[in-house]
N, C-alpha and C positions, 0 to 999 in steps of 0.2 A: 563501460559501466559508468554511472554517474559518480561524481566525486563529492564527498561530504566536506563542506567547508567550515562547519561550526557545530557545536553541541549546545545543549541547553543548561549545562551546569553553571551555576552562578559563581563568579570569582569572588574571593574575599576582597574587601576594600583596599588592602595593602598590596595586592597583586597587580602589577602593571599589565594591561592587556596588550597583546601583540598587534601590530598593524595588520598583519596578514596571518591567517590561521594555517596551521599545518594540516595538510591533507593526509587522510589515512593511507597507510601503505609506506610511510616513511619519506615520502617525497615532500619537498618544500614548494608551496604554491607560488613563491616569488619567481621561480623559473618559468612557470606557465602564465602567471598573471600579468606580465608586462606586454602581452601581445594583443592589445585592443580590447574590444568589448566581447562579452559572451552572453549566452542565454542562461538565465537562472530561474529556479522555482523556489519560492518561499512558502512553506506550509507552516501554520502556527495555530496554537491553542491559547485562547485568552481565558482569564478567570471567569467562572460562571456568575460571579456577583455582578458583573457588568450587564447592563441591559443591551438588547440587540442594537439599539440606536447608538449607544456608547461604543459598541464593538465596531459598527460601521464607521464611526468617527475615528476610532483608533486605526482602522484600515486605511482611511483617507490620509491620516497623518503619516502612516507608513509609506503610502504611495508618494506623498510629498517629499519624504526624506529620500526615497529612491530617485525622484526627479532632481533633488538637490545635489546628489552625487554624480549626476550626469546620465542617469538611466531613463529608460522609457518603458512604460507598462504595456505589455502585449495582451494580457488577459488577467482577470481577477474574479474571485468568487467571494462574495460578501460573507462575513462571519455569521454562522447560524449555530444555534444551540444544538448540542449533540450529546447523546449518552455515550460515555466512554466504555470500552471493553474492560479496562482495568483502571484503577484510580491513578491520577497524576497529582502528586503533592496532596494526597488525601481528598481529591475532588473527583466526583463521579460524573460530572457534566463539564462541558467547556463550550466556548464559542470557537468554532473551527473555520478558518479561512485560508485561501490560497491565492498567491499573486505570482504570475509569470512575468518576467521583465528582462530587458537587455540593459546591461550596465558595464562600465569599465571594470575590468577584472581587478585592478589594483585598488578600487574603492569599495568593493564588496565586503572586505574585512571590516571596514569602518561600520557598515550597516550591521554586521554580526555583533560587533562590540556594543553598538547602541541597543540592540535587542536584548543582549545579555544583562544589561543594566536596568532594563525596564521590568518592574515587578508584576505588571499586568499580564505578562506572557508566562503561561505555565510551561510551555515547551515550544520550540520551533526547529525547523529543519531547512537549511539553505543548501540547495543542490545546484551544481553546475550541470546543465543539460548538454549532452553531446549533440553536435550538428547532425542532421539527417537521421537521427535515431530517436524514435519515440516508442516507448514500451507501453503497450496497452494490455490490460488483463485479458481482453478478448482477442488478442493477436494470435495468429496461428504459430505455434511453437514447433511444428513438425517440418523438417526440411522437405522441400518438394511439394508443398501444398498440403491441404487437409487430407486425412485418410478417408477413403471412401469405404463404406460398409457394403459388403455384397452378401446376398443371401445364398447360402449353399444348401442344396437339397440333401436331406438325410438319405443315407444309402437304403435302398429298397431290399427288404428281406421277405422271403416267402413265408406265409403263415399257413401252417398245416392245420387242417380242421381236426378238432378233438374227436376222439372216438366216443361214440355215445355209450353210456352205461345202461345195460339192460335192467329193466325193473326187477327181474327175479334175483339178479346178483345184488342189487342194492338192498332188497328185502333181507337176504341172508346176512349181509354185512351189518345191517341195522339190528337184527336179532342177536348177533354175536356181541355187539357193543352193549346192548341192553342186558344181555345175560351176564356180562362181566361186572356190571354195577352192583 
């Protein structure tokens, strides 16, 4: 499972930011972070007041700061205006972008601290991706492959023909019904 390295809550000015963020689950990231580089994904929402050109410029600045900490960009998606399912900080729209990158694990905390202090980010999520494990929504979740649907024929039952009603009997029944009215 991917590990969440940061949240989007803004710290108060008097709070000192930690160099490395605590990973959910009670583990400290310093034990895992000293082992070289790792693959990360950064998804972010920018304020909707920014134009798309300003959002692209902000993404370029973000990519430069990743390069400054010794990281390399493997893929990125330019921020595009998007309607949100629910409001973030009373905003119904945002510019949403994603950056996948490789970076030294001990420097990723600095990037998270930098993003927390930037007011143009409504929210961001910085996730360490596991090696050899990519989760896709379209991935097959059933063990042993996709389930095959097979058509099963309905059991055959014998249909007995209905006995015909004689017209004389029907006339009698009809007269009885009319007589009762």
